[in-house]
N, C-alpha and C positions, 0 to 999 in steps of 0.2 A: 770809980774803979779805974776807968781808962785814964783819967787825969793823973792818978797815982802811978800808973805804968809809965806815963810820959816823964813824970818827975824823977822816977827811979832810973830811967834810961839816961836822962840828962846828968844826974849825979854820977852814974857809972862812967859816963864819958869824961866828966870833969875830973875823976879820980885817976884817969890813965895818964901816965907821964910820957915823956919823949923817949923812953928807952927803946921802943921799936924803931923810931926814926934814926936814933944814934947807931943802933946795931946794923941797920940795913943800908944806911947812907942815903935813904930816900926821905923826902918830906912825907908826913902822914896825911897831908891835905891834898885834895883834888877838887876842882871846880868844873862843872859842866854847864853848857848853855844848850838848850834843846828847843826844837820845834815840836809841839805836841798836838795830836789830833784827838779830841774828846768825842767818843762814840757813846751816847747815853743809852741806858737800858730802857728808860721811859716806862717804868712799871708804876701803875696807878691803882689805888684801891678806893678812890673817891667816886667811881662810876661816871666821871666827867671826861674820860679819855684824854687826860693831861699828858703833854709831851713838851720837850724843849728841842731847840736846834742843836745839831752837832757843829763843832767849830774847831779851828786850828789857832793856837796861840803859843806864846813863848814862855819858857820857864828857866829858872836857874837852880842848880843844886850844889850843895857843899858836902863833900864826903870826907870823913876822918877815919883813917885806918888804925884800928886798935891792934892789929897784927897783920901779917901778910894775907891772911884769909878773912878776918873779920873786920867789918867797917860799919859805921853809922852814917846815914845819909839824910840830910834835911832838904826837902824840896819846897821851893817857893815860887810864887807867881804874883801877878797883879789881879785885882778884881775883874772877873769875867762877866760880861753882860750876856744873858740868855733870853731869847724870845720864848714866851710860853704860849702853847696852843691848847685848846679844848676841842676834841673831836675834829681836829684839823684846821680850826679857825683861830687866828691870833687873838689872844685876850689880854696880853700885857707882857711884862718882863720882870726880871730880877737880876741882881748881881750876886755872884758868890766868889769867895776868896778861899780856895782850898790850899792846904799845906800838909805835908806828910813827913813823918819821922820814921825811918826804917832801919832795921838791923839787917846787914847783908852778909852773905857768905860768898867769897870770891874763890873760884877754882884757879889754882896757879900752876897746875901740872900740864897744861896744854901749850903748844907752841903757836905763837902768832895771834892767838885770840885769848881773851880773858872773860869768860862767862861768869855770871853771878845770879844769885836769887836773893830775895829779901822779903821781909814781912814787918809790919809795924802798924802805926795808927795815923789816921787822917783827921784833921780838924777843918771844918768848913764854916765860914761866917756868911750868912745871907744878909743882903742889904738892898736899899733902893728898890723895894718890892712895889711894883706898879701893876696891880691886878684889879679886877672889878671891885666896886665899893663893898666893904665888909669882908673881903677875902684876904687872908694873911697867912704867913708861913712862920715856922720856928726861925729864930735868928741864928742858932748855933747847932752844929751837928758833929758828933764824934763817931768814927767808924773805923773798921779795919782796912788795911791796904796791903796788897801783895804785889810782888814785882819779879820780873825776870829780865835779864839784859846781857849785853855783850859789849866789851870794849875791844877795839881793834887798834893796837898801838901803831902810830906813825913814826915816832922816835921815842926817846927816853921820856919826854914830857907830854907830847900831844897824842891824842887818840880820837878815833871816831866811835861814837856811842849809839847803840840801838837798844831801845828799852820799851817794855810793855808793863803797865800796871793795871790792876783792878782795884778800884776804890769804892767803898760803900758810903754813899752820900745820899741822904734822904731827909725829908721834912714832913711833919704833920701839916695838913691843910685845914685852916679854920674858916668858918663862915659865921659871922656875927659872934665870934668868940668861942664857938663850939667846934670841936674836931669832927671833920667829915671823912677822914681817911688820911692816907699817907702817899706822898709822891716820892718815888725812888729814882734818883738819877743813876746811881750805881754804875758809873761809866767804866769802859775800858779805854785806857790812854795809851796811844801808840806814839812813840817819840824817836827822833833821830837828832843827834847833836855832836858837839865837839867838846872834848875834855882836855883839861890841862892839869898835870901833876906838878905841884910846886917843888 
């Protein structure tokens, strides 16, 4: 179901022509580079007290404006290594590669600032799982993502960006091939960055 939603969104974006850009004189493309702090919810139903470390990393996103108010944003980063703890003691690590596709509404009637809200889907790939012998995780996860942010224009092209997302990232935990519960990262992501409108 969620894969079908992503495909429909991509097809919808592909069907949009450059009419908006020609009418407004602006490029429909924006790119942002952000520094992101991941604050994990660390919810665990395995009764093992599982948790991961919070961390700060970089991301890049590409936004395509379908109209002055509506835009689609693709958020990308590199695989992030997380340390895994059980009841406070380190037991291993894994890497996860999260990416999100969001549909945004931009408020254009305010002077000096451009707030927006967004909702979409997150896909996360888990790899390099190094946990105690016999313990494994799902490799793939699909979940919802929600967003609120603010662009502060510096000139016609450049802006400062403040952004917050809630992503639903989780994995079933297996011991000897049998599921023993679910670990929910479900992070809040706080970001600050710089945007450029082409």
